Phi, psi and omega in degrees: 000316180296324180293316179298319180296318179297319179296317180299315180297320180296317180296314180298319180296319179296316180298319180296321180295315180296322180296317182293333180269359179090001178083157182296327180296316181293321181298317180295319180298318180297321180295322179293322184281319187261356180295136182292141178269127180270129177282126185291332177287113187295323180290316178293327179306324181291337184265350183299329180296345179284343182270119182281155181296136178247140176258134178270148359290149183246120182256134176244118178216186183296333178300323178277317185300321182285359177244019182306323186293349177285342178283157178296145183289144174242148180256182183301321182300311182299315184291320177298324178289314182293321187263019184294332183226101184262141174293130185280118179196152181299335181294345178255028185304319183259009187299313182298318178297315180297321179295314181297323177295318178298314181300320180297310182290324179296322178292325177295318177297317181298331180274359179073026184240022184292323180298317178296323179297315180298325179289339185260346184293149180230187185307130176088346182277148177283128181260320183241133173207117184216148180243146185219143173280128183255312181180175178211153174209151179265115183284320176205190185298337183245354191238121174248137179247124175253128181250129182218164186230159178221125176235137181224153174206152184265176173304144188285073178190166175278139358288151182233159174200146174211143183221135169237119184223143176242136181233162173229145179240133180272126172252110185245120183053037177088349182261142180287123181253221186281156176239143178210167181286145172242328180193157184197144169227123180238134173229124183210154179182165174211095190318133011265011183265140176208165181211142173227135177226134178238125175244119179238155184208168173223126179254117183252170193295337180275006178093002181274141178235121174258138187222136178239136179241129180228117184234137178243120176253123182247107184282333181197121183296345179271351179277152184282347185235156173234163180260130182246133176236134179233139178221148177228138180224155170229126177239169177213146173252118182214132180053039176081001183242150176263133182230142173274121180265320180201157175209147177219119179247110181279146177298147178295141180230156177266135177227153179294141181295135178287136180287139177240135180077186184277000000 
């Protein structure tokens, strides 16, 4: 009788312990969901620590874009690795040009000749180009998302241009996958013509990305109207791939110019 009682107590104690820990099934599930994903590229692996943790949903707007420089600096090796495979879309129309400009300036910095370069730039040339690590989050058991930024600006004269852009790269099962845009602010012009474009987005936990594009084309600062273009997109990251779910491109419309100053 005492032996049976001891066995019963032992079984009950074991069940209570498993229950308090969530059971073996839950423990295994938690390990699969929360286990860190290792980046297979050993050199890039060393830079992952520069990306700070991001909480979803993650919103990208000008408030974030104008603070890109607060992120840790990234060099040509990291960006070439991250941007090796880009998702094909019109929103990345100038991406290759911006990357090549960054690689050029980054190599000049590495050679210790950036000051001389700045002294030599002239009208229309890019003066500043820098890349920064912004953050990372694990989308699911197999998918890690790295978010990084690129900001550029030209010599301080017309024509002028400046860009603040945020991108994300999919790391799927440890392998570097596709890269795509998350947000962007562009300001460019050559008086009296100018253009501003803002791309804002929200990345939510199920892998869906909603994106809004707002562009203002100003043909002449003396005219009373400007041209406005609006676009909306929905993308998704699933099984390591980026997919376009929907898009809406509204016709350009004329709107009265907003008054500035008194």
